[in-house]
N, C-alpha and C positions, 0 to 999 in steps of 0.2 A: 580781608577777613577770610579765614579758612575754617570751614565747618564740615564735619563728617556726618554726624547724626543729629539733627536739631531736636532740642527738648520738646516735649508735647506741650501745647498751649493749654491754658485753662487753669488748673489748680495751683501750678507753680507761680503764674503771674499773680493770681489772687493772693497767694500766701505772702509774697514779697510785699505786695501793697498794704496788706494787714500789719505786717512787721514795721514797716516804715511809719505808718500812721501811729502805731503803738510807741514807736521811738520818739516821735514828735510829741505825743501827749505826755510821755514820760519826762521830756525836757521841760515842758511846761508846768507840770506838777512839782518838779524838783525846784524850779525857780519859785513857786508859790511856797513850798515848804521852807526854804531857806530865807524866805523874805528878801529876795533879790531886789535890786533897784528897779525902778519904773521902766528904765530903758531896757533892762535885761528881761523884764517880764513881758514887755511889749514885743521884744524879739522872739522870745519863746512862743507867745501867742501867734506871732506871724509864721513861725516855723510850723506850727500845727496846721496851718492852711496851705502854705506854700509847698512844703515838702511833699504831701500827698499828691498835689496837682502836678508837680515836676516828676514825681516817681511814676505817676500814672502815664504821663506823656512818654517817658523813656521806655516803660514796659511795653506800652502799645506799639511804639516804633519797633522795638527789638522783635516782638512776636510777629509784627507784620512782615519784617524782613524774613523771620523764621518760616512763615507760611509760604512766602514766594520761593525759598529754597526747597521747601518740601514739595511744591508742585513741580519744580524742575526735576527733583530726584525721582518722583513718581512716574513722571513722563520719560525720562531718559535712562533710569537705571533698573536693569533687570534684577529681580529678587529683592528689591528694596521694599520695605514696608514702613507705614507711618509709626507703627508701634515699636518695631524692632530695630528700625534704621538699616544701615548697610550690614549685610551678614558677614560673619567670619568664614573663611575657607572651610573649616571644619564643620560649619553648621549646614552646609549644602548637602542635602540628602537626595533631592531629585536631580540627577545629572543630566536629564534632558534639557535643562535650562542652560546647560553648557554646549549643547549640541550633540550629546551622546546619543546614538541611535539605539532604539529598543529592538528587541528580537524575541522570538518564541521563549528563549532561555533567559533573556536578560530584559528586565522592565525599567531600567534606568535608576535603580536604587544603589546609593553609594555603598550600602552594606554588602552588596553582592561581591562574590570572590572575584579578585583581579588576576587575569592571566598575564604573567610578567612578559615583557618584551625585551629583545636583545639590546635596545637602545635606552632602557630605563636608567642605567647608571650614568650614561653619557648625558642624558637630559638632566638629571639630578645635579651633575657637576656644572652644567651650563647655567642652571638656575641659581647656583651659589655663587657664580662668577659674573654673570652679565645682567644688565638691566633689561635688554631686549632679547627674547628668545623666540624663535620661529620654528614651528613644527610642520614639516611638509610631508605629505604622503597621499596615497591613493584615497579616492572617495571610500568611506566606510572601512577604512583599514585599521581604525582604532586610535587615531590621532587624539580624539577628545578625551577618550577614556584614559589614555596614557598621560596627557597633560593633567587631567583632574587628579589622577592618582599621585603624580609627582608633586604637585603644589600641596595636596593634603599631606604628604609626607614631609615636605620641606617647610612650608609655611602655614601650618594649621591655625595659627592665631592672628594672621593678617586679615584685613578687610578684603573682601572679594568684590571688586568693581567690574561690572558688566555693562558697557554702554549698549543701548538697545539698537540704535541706527546710526547711520552716517552723520546725522545732525547732532548725536548725543555727545560726542567728545568735545566739539567746540562749545556746547551749551553748558557742559559740566565744568570746563575750564573758566568760562565766563562767570559761572555761578559761584566760583570759589570752593570747589570740592577739594578736600584735603586728600592728596594722593599718598601721604606718608604711610608707612607700615601696611602696604597693600599690594595685591596682585590684580593687575588690569588684564581682564580676559577678553580677547578680541577674536570673534568668530572667523573672519576672513580678511586678509591683508587689504584686497582691493577695496573693499567696503568702507574701510577707515582712511584710505588714501584720498577719498573723495572729499571735497570741501577742506582739504588740508588738516583734518582732525589729527590724524596720527602724527604728522610733522610738528604740529603745535604741541602735542603732548611730549614728543621727544625733545623739543627745544626747551620746554618748561623743565623736564627732568634733568637736562644737561646744565641748567643754571646753577651757579654757585650756591645760591639759597635754596635750592630744590631739595626734596627728601631724598636720602640715600637708600632708603629701605623700601623702594618701590620696583616691582618687576612687571614688565609687559610680556604677557604670554600669548602668542598668536598661533592659531592653527590654520594651515593653508593647503588646500588640495593641490596636487600637481596641475600645471597649466593643461587644460584640455581634458582634465578628468571630472 
């Protein structure tokens, strides 16, 4: 099962249960109205009892699984919220969540003017062609802002998946997170090489049945910087 943003528990589960109970009662009333045989009336009466019980078990199991997934996402996905789910690329306003460094003139707001770099067009071309794109540069050279601007221009409507720690990629893969139509933003290559998280992700994306509209974007400082 692949789930991107679990529905909220509560009102939706109660609504489905009420609808099913209503349907079962409706069947019983129809059987009474049309003077159905005793066998059909008995079946309709049984349905009014059995259907709500089975429905309640199904709904409870579904939302229990949903709660487990939500806990995993809250623990391992940066910028995830229970109400909004996984954000779209265009919805990210605070770029410090992507590692963009603030300064006296820049506070990390996505609406701040972007100073174009000489590699912008090259990065845009790579994003359109490759699943895995690695941005390498000196510390505080603007890698994060450049990558953030490029993905906002190229993939504004995609989900933005930001694993929080080295444990997060394996946990998200095991939980069944849907990586289709997404940008997977990784802070530093070395962090996600630990525990084979990155390798597992790339193996998953290389499978025949894997999503083709997923891009892994990694920012990495020069070694020793």
